[in-house]
The first five atom37 places (N, CA, C, CB, O) and aatype in JSON, in Angstrom:
{
  "aatype": [12, 9, 11, 4, 9, 15, 4, 11, 13, 0, 16, 9, 3, 6, 15, 0, 15, 2, 15, 11, 17, 3, 0, 18, 6, 4, 15, 2, 14, 11, 15, 6, 18, 8, 1, 0, 10, 10, 2, 19, 16, 14, 2, 7, 6, 12, 10, 11, 1, 9, 15, 17, 15, 7, 4, 14, 18, 7, 6, 1, 11, 6, 11],
  "atom_mask": [
    [1, 1, 1, 1, 1],
    [1, 1, 1, 1, 1],
    [1, 1, 1, 1, 1],
    [1, 1, 1, 1, 1],
    [1, 1, 1, 1, 1],
    [1, 1, 1, 1, 1],
    [1, 1, 1, 1, 1],
    [1, 1, 1, 1, 1],
    [1, 1, 1, 1, 1],
    [1, 1, 1, 1, 1],
    [1, 1, 1, 1, 1],
    [1, 1, 1, 1, 1],
    [1, 1, 1, 1, 1],
    [1, 1, 1, 1, 1],
    [1, 1, 1, 1, 1],
    [1, 1, 1, 1, 1],
    [1, 1, 1, 1, 1],
    [1, 1, 1, 1, 1],
    [1, 1, 1, 1, 1],
    [1, 1, 1, 1, 1],
    [1, 1, 1, 1, 1],
    [1, 1, 1, 1, 1],
    [1, 1, 1, 1, 1],
    [1, 1, 1, 1, 1],
    [1, 1, 1, 1, 1],
    [1, 1, 1, 1, 1],
    [1, 1, 1, 1, 1],
    [1, 1, 1, 1, 1],
    [1, 1, 1, 1, 1],
    [1, 1, 1, 1, 1],
    [1, 1, 1, 1, 1],
    [1, 1, 1, 1, 1],
    [1, 1, 1, 1, 1],
    [1, 1, 1, 1, 1],
    [1, 1, 1, 1, 1],
    [1, 1, 1, 1, 1],
    [1, 1, 1, 1, 1],
    [1, 1, 1, 1, 1],
    [1, 1, 1, 1, 1],
    [1, 1, 1, 1, 1],
    [1, 1, 1, 1, 1],
    [1, 1, 1, 1, 1],
    [1, 1, 1, 1, 1],
    [1, 1, 1, 0, 1],
    [1, 1, 1, 1, 1],
    [1, 1, 1, 1, 1],
    [1, 1, 1, 1, 1],
    [1, 1, 1, 1, 1],
    [1, 1, 1, 1, 1],
    [1, 1, 1, 1, 1],
    [1, 1, 1, 1, 1],
    [1, 1, 1, 1, 1],
    [1, 1, 1, 1, 1],
    [1, 1, 1, 0, 1],
    [1, 1, 1, 1, 1],
    [1, 1, 1, 1, 1],
    [1, 1, 1, 1, 1],
    [1, 1, 1, 0, 1],
    [1, 1, 1, 1, 1],
    [1, 1, 1, 1, 1],
    [1, 1, 1, 1, 1],
    [1, 1, 1, 1, 1],
    [1, 1, 1, 1, 1]
  ],
  "atom_positions": [
    [[52.96, -14.89, 99.75], [54.41, -14.95, 99.7], [54.94, -13.61, 99.19], [54.9, -16.13, 98.8], [54.43, -13.08, 98.21]],
    [[55.95, -13.09, 99.84], [56.59, -11.83, 99.46], [57.83, -12.16, 98.64], [56.96, -10.96, 100.72], [58.67, -12.95, 99.07]],
    [[57.96, -11.55, 97.48], [59.16, -11.75, 96.66], [60.36, -11.15, 97.37], [58.99, -11.13, 95.26], [60.23, -10.15, 98.07]],
    [[61.52, -11.75, 97.19], [62.75, -11.28, 97.85], [63.03, -9.8, 97.56], [63.93, -12.12, 97.4], [63.52, -9.09, 98.43]],
    [[62.74, -9.36, 96.35], [63.03, -7.97, 95.98], [62.22, -6.99, 96.83], [62.75, -7.75, 94.49], [62.63, -5.84, 97.0]],
    [[61.07, -7.42, 97.36], [60.21, -6.55, 98.18], [60.3, -6.85, 99.66], [58.78, -6.69, 97.73], [59.56, -6.26, 100.45]],
    [[61.19, -7.75, 100.05], [61.26, -8.21, 101.44], [62.24, -7.39, 102.26], [61.67, -9.68, 101.48], [63.31, -7.02, 101.79]],
    [[61.86, -7.1, 103.5], [62.73, -6.32, 104.39], [63.98, -7.09, 104.8], [61.97, -5.88, 105.63], [64.94, -6.48, 105.28]],
    [[64.0, -8.39, 104.63], [65.15, -9.2, 105.02], [66.22, -9.28, 103.93], [64.7, -10.58, 105.37], [67.3, -9.83, 104.17]],
    [[65.95, -8.75, 102.75], [66.96, -8.7, 101.69], [67.85, -7.48, 101.96], [66.29, -8.62, 100.25], [67.45, -6.34, 101.71]],
    [[69.04, -7.73, 102.46], [69.93, -6.65, 102.88], [71.27, -6.74, 102.13], [70.17, -6.71, 104.4], [71.66, -7.8, 101.64]],
    [[71.95, -5.61, 102.05], [73.25, -5.59, 101.38], [74.28, -6.33, 102.23], [73.7, -4.13, 101.11], [74.39, -6.09, 103.43]],
    [[75.02, -7.21, 101.6], [76.11, -7.94, 102.25], [77.41, -7.23, 101.87], [76.14, -9.47, 101.81], [77.95, -7.44, 100.78]],
    [[77.9, -6.4, 102.77], [79.11, -5.61, 102.51], [80.33, -6.5, 102.23], [79.4, -4.7, 103.69], [81.19, -6.13, 101.43]],
    [[80.41, -7.65, 102.88], [81.58, -8.5, 102.73], [81.65, -9.16, 101.35], [81.6, -9.57, 103.8], [82.73, -9.52, 100.89]],
    [[80.51, -9.33, 100.69], [80.48, -9.95, 99.36], [80.4, -8.92, 98.24], [79.3, -10.91, 99.26], [80.62, -9.26, 97.07]],
    [[80.1, -7.67, 98.57], [79.98, -6.61, 97.57], [81.35, -6.13, 97.13], [79.15, -5.43, 98.13], [82.36, -6.37, 97.79]],
    [[81.37, -5.43, 96.0], [82.59, -4.77, 95.58], [82.25, -3.34, 95.14], [83.3, -5.55, 94.42], [81.11, -2.92, 95.29]],
    [[83.2, -2.61, 94.62], [82.97, -1.19, 94.31], [81.95, -0.98, 93.19], [84.27, -0.53, 93.93], [81.38, 0.11, 93.08]],
    [[81.71, -1.98, 92.36], [80.78, -1.83, 91.24], [79.49, -2.62, 91.4], [81.46, -2.25, 89.97], [78.6, -2.51, 90.56]],
    [[79.36, -3.41, 92.47], [78.23, -4.3, 92.62], [77.87, -4.48, 94.08], [78.52, -5.64, 91.97], [78.75, -4.71, 94.91]],
    [[76.58, -4.37, 94.4], [76.08, -4.65, 95.75], [75.51, -6.06, 95.79], [75.0, -3.61, 96.18], [74.63, -6.41, 95.0]],
    [[76.02, -6.86, 96.71], [75.5, -8.21, 96.93], [74.37, -8.13, 97.95], [76.64, -9.19, 97.42], [74.5, -7.47, 98.98]],
    [[73.26, -8.8, 97.67], [72.14, -8.85, 98.6], [72.01, -10.26, 99.15], [70.81, -8.42, 97.92], [72.11, -11.24, 98.42]],
    [[71.79, -10.34, 100.47], [71.6, -11.64, 101.1], [70.32, -11.64, 101.91], [72.8, -12.01, 101.98], [69.8, -10.58, 102.27]],
    [[69.82, -12.82, 102.2], [68.65, -12.97, 103.05], [69.12, -13.0, 104.5], [67.84, -14.26, 102.69], [69.96, -13.82, 104.88]],
    [[68.56, -12.1, 105.31], [68.96, -12.03, 106.73], [67.9, -12.64, 107.66], [69.22, -10.58, 107.13], [67.97, -12.44, 108.87]],
    [[66.94, -13.37, 107.1], [65.88, -13.96, 107.9], [66.26, -15.39, 108.32], [64.55, -13.97, 107.12], [66.32, -16.28, 107.46]],
    [[66.52, -15.62, 109.6], [66.93, -16.96, 110.04], [65.85, -18.04, 109.85], [67.32, -16.92, 111.5], [66.17, -19.22, 109.88]],
    [[64.6, -17.65, 109.66], [63.52, -18.62, 109.43], [63.5, -19.12, 107.98], [62.18, -18.0, 109.77], [62.96, -20.19, 107.7]],
    [[64.1, -18.36, 107.07], [64.0, -18.66, 105.64], [64.99, -19.73, 105.21], [64.24, -17.4, 104.83], [66.09, -19.84, 105.76]],
    [[64.58, -20.52, 104.23], [65.49, -21.5, 103.63], [66.62, -20.79, 102.87], [64.73, -22.44, 102.68], [67.65, -21.41, 102.58]],
    [[66.45, -19.5, 102.56], [67.46, -18.72, 101.84], [68.42, -17.99, 102.79], [66.79, -17.72, 100.93], [69.29, -17.26, 102.32]],
    [[68.27, -18.16, 104.09], [69.08, -17.43, 105.06], [70.57, -17.46, 104.7], [68.88, -18.0, 106.46], [71.15, -18.53, 104.52]],
    [[71.16, -16.28, 104.61], [72.57, -16.06, 104.3], [72.92, -16.36, 102.84], [73.42, -16.92, 105.2], [74.09, -16.32, 102.46]],
    [[71.92, -16.67, 102.02], [72.17, -16.9, 100.59], [72.22, -15.56, 99.87], [71.07, -17.83, 99.97], [71.5, -14.63, 100.24]],
    [[73.08, -15.47, 98.85], [73.12, -14.27, 98.03], [71.96, -14.32, 97.05], [74.48, -14.15, 97.28], [71.78, -15.3, 96.33]],
    [[71.17, -13.27, 97.03], [69.92, -13.25, 96.27], [70.06, -12.7, 94.86], [68.92, -12.45, 97.01], [69.11, -12.79, 94.08]],
    [[71.21, -12.15, 94.53], [71.39, -11.63, 93.17], [72.63, -12.25, 92.51], [71.51, -10.1, 93.19], [73.39, -11.58, 91.81]],
    [[72.8, -13.55, 92.76], [73.84, -14.35, 92.11], [73.16, -15.59, 91.54], [74.99, -14.73, 93.13], [72.37, -16.24, 92.23]],
    [[73.46, -15.91, 90.29], [72.87, -17.1, 89.66], [73.6, -18.35, 90.15], [72.95, -16.99, 88.1], [74.68, -18.25, 90.73]],
    [[73.03, -19.53, 89.92], [73.72, -20.77, 90.3], [75.1, -20.91, 89.62], [72.85, -21.97, 89.94], [75.97, -21.62, 90.13]],
    [[75.29, -20.24, 88.49], [76.57, -20.28, 87.78], [77.55, -19.2, 88.28], [76.35, -20.12, 86.29], [78.66, -19.1, 87.76]],
    [[77.14, -18.41, 89.26], [78.01, -17.38, 89.83], [77.93, -16.03, 89.14], [0.0, 0.0, 0.0], [78.73, -15.14, 89.46]],
    [[77.0, -15.85, 88.21], [76.84, -14.56, 87.53], [76.26, -13.55, 88.51], [75.93, -14.7, 86.27], [75.25, -13.82, 89.17]],
    [[76.88, -12.37, 88.61], [76.43, -11.33, 89.52], [75.39, -10.46, 88.81], [77.62, -10.46, 90.0], [75.69, -9.83, 87.8]],
    [[74.17, -10.44, 89.34], [73.07, -9.68, 88.76], [72.9, -8.35, 89.48], [71.77, -10.49, 88.81], [73.2, -8.25, 90.67]],
    [[72.43, -7.35, 88.79], [72.17, -6.04, 89.41], [70.96, -6.1, 90.33], [71.95, -4.96, 88.33], [70.93, -5.45, 91.38]],
    [[69.95, -6.88, 89.94], [68.71, -6.95, 90.7], [68.54, -8.32, 91.35], [67.5, -6.65, 89.79], [69.1, -9.32, 90.89]],
    [[67.78, -8.34, 92.42], [67.45, -9.6, 93.1], [66.49, -10.38, 92.21], [66.82, -9.34, 94.52], [65.48, -9.85, 91.75]],
    [[66.8, -11.64, 91.97], [65.98, -12.43, 91.06], [65.25, -13.58, 91.76], [66.85, -12.98, 89.96], [64.44, -14.25, 91.12]],
    [[65.5, -13.82, 93.01], [64.88, -14.95, 93.69], [63.4, -14.68, 93.94], [65.59, -15.25, 95.02], [62.99, -13.53, 94.11]],
    [[62.61, -15.73, 93.95], [61.16, -15.58, 93.99], [60.59, -15.3, 95.38], [60.52, -16.81, 93.46], [59.52, -14.7, 95.49]],
    [[61.26, -15.69, 96.43], [60.76, -15.43, 97.77], [60.44, -16.71, 98.52], [0.0, 0.0, 0.0], [60.58, -17.82, 97.99]],
    [[60.0, -16.54, 99.76], [59.68, -17.69, 100.62], [58.49, -17.34, 101.49], [60.91, -18.1, 101.49], [58.08, -16.18, 101.52]],
    [[57.92, -18.3, 102.2], [56.75, -18.04, 103.04], [57.03, -17.15, 104.25], [56.18, -19.35, 103.51], [56.1, -16.71, 104.92]],
    [[58.29, -16.89, 104.56], [58.64, -16.12, 105.74], [58.99, -14.66, 105.45], [59.79, -16.76, 106.44], [59.39, -13.93, 106.35]],
    [[58.83, -14.25, 104.21], [59.14, -12.87, 103.84], [58.19, -11.87, 104.47], [0.0, 0.0, 0.0], [57.04, -12.18, 104.76]],
    [[58.69, -10.67, 104.68], [57.87, -9.56, 105.2], [58.11, -8.34, 104.34], [58.2, -9.26, 106.7], [59.26, -8.0, 104.03]],
    [[57.03, -7.68, 103.95], [57.13, -6.52, 103.08], [57.92, -5.39, 103.75], [55.74, -6.04, 102.67], [57.78, -5.14, 104.95]],
    [[58.73, -4.71, 102.95], [59.47, -3.54, 103.43], [58.49, -2.46, 103.84], [60.43, -3.01, 102.36], [57.47, -2.26, 103.18]],
    [[58.79, -1.75, 104.93], [57.96, -0.63, 105.36], [58.45, 0.62, 104.68], [57.97, -0.48, 106.89], [59.65, 0.83, 104.51]],
    [[57.51, 1.46, 104.3], [57.87, 2.72, 103.63], [58.0, 3.84, 104.59], [56.86, 3.08, 102.58], [58.3, 4.97, 104.19]]
  ]
}
């Protein structure tokens, strides 16, 4: 399993971001997290880093 922070499908969501914070969402249609914001807590707290653990459909980012 690839953690969301290392997954190529974790992309910046421009529509949810603001000038001080980048929102990351899952862009993998196979994932249960698809279109979910990956750096927002269940209480709506905006985190700087992606905190979600990942899913079986993740793919490592290419360097």
